[in-house]
N, C-alpha and C positions, 0 to 999 in steps of 0.2 A: 503494500499499499504505500502510495507516494502523494506528496503535496504538489507535484509537478504538472499533474493534469487535472482537468475539471472534474473527471470522475473520481480520481483519487481524493481530491479535496472533498468532494461530496461523500464518499465513503467515510472518510475521517470524521467529517461533521456529523454525519447520520450516527456513527458509532459513540462520539462522545455525547451527542443529543440523547441517544437512546439510553446511555448509562446515566446521565444525569436525571433523566424522566424516571428510571426504576429507583433510584436512591431517593427522589423526592417523594414518589409513592410508597415505597417499603421501608424507608428509614425515617426520613424527615418529617412526614405527616404523623405516623405513630408517635414520634417523640413528641410531637406538638399536642396531640389529643391524649395520649396515654401517660406521658412523662411531664405533662405541663411545660414542655420546653419549645416555645413558639420560635425562638431563635433559629432553630434548624431550619425551619421552612422558608424564613426569611434569606438565609444565606444561600442554601441550596436553590430555591426558587429564584433567586436574583441569577445565580450561575446558569441555571437551565434557561432562563429567558434570553441570556446573552447567547448561549449555544444554540437555541432555537432560531434566532435570528440569523446566526453564521449559517445555520443549515438552510434557512430559506434563501439566502444569497446564493449558497452553493447550488440549490435546486435551479434557481434563476439563471445561473451561469451555464449550466449543463443544457437547460432548456434551450438556451441560445446558441451554444456552441455545436451541440448534438442534434439540433433541431428537433428536440423531444415535442410531442403534440401536448396540447393542453390537458388532454386526459391523462397522459402519462405524469405530467407535472401535478396534477392534482392527486393522482395515486400515491406519489411520493409523500405530498403533504399529509394526506390520510394516514399514511404509514407512521408518520411522525406523532400521530395522535393516539395510537394504539400502542398499549405496552408491548414490548418486543417487536413492534412494527419495523422499526429501523433496521433489525437484525435480518429481518426477512427481506427487506429492500436491498441490504448489503449483498445477499446472494445473488439478486438479479443484476446489480451493479457490477459484481465482480464477473459474471457472465458477460455484460457488456464489454468490460474491460478486456477481456481475452479476444473479443472479436475485432 
């Protein structure tokens, strides 16, 4: 995986965005509601928000460079809203990189 290509950058952005989403859902939110530690959501939520924006930029770049259809771009965005969705997206992106 490399930062040198648009698909590589999207794969890395998707990986980090997906990890941050799972940390937010599975660690930070339980800490907030069960351990009365709301700071966890503030910190992880802000980091996740930044990574999500970078993911959106990476999707836009790949859509432009690789001439993705609007539906393919929307599919990538939907994948980012579903837990583990970006990891499924990565399998497809890896296939695209090989071609």
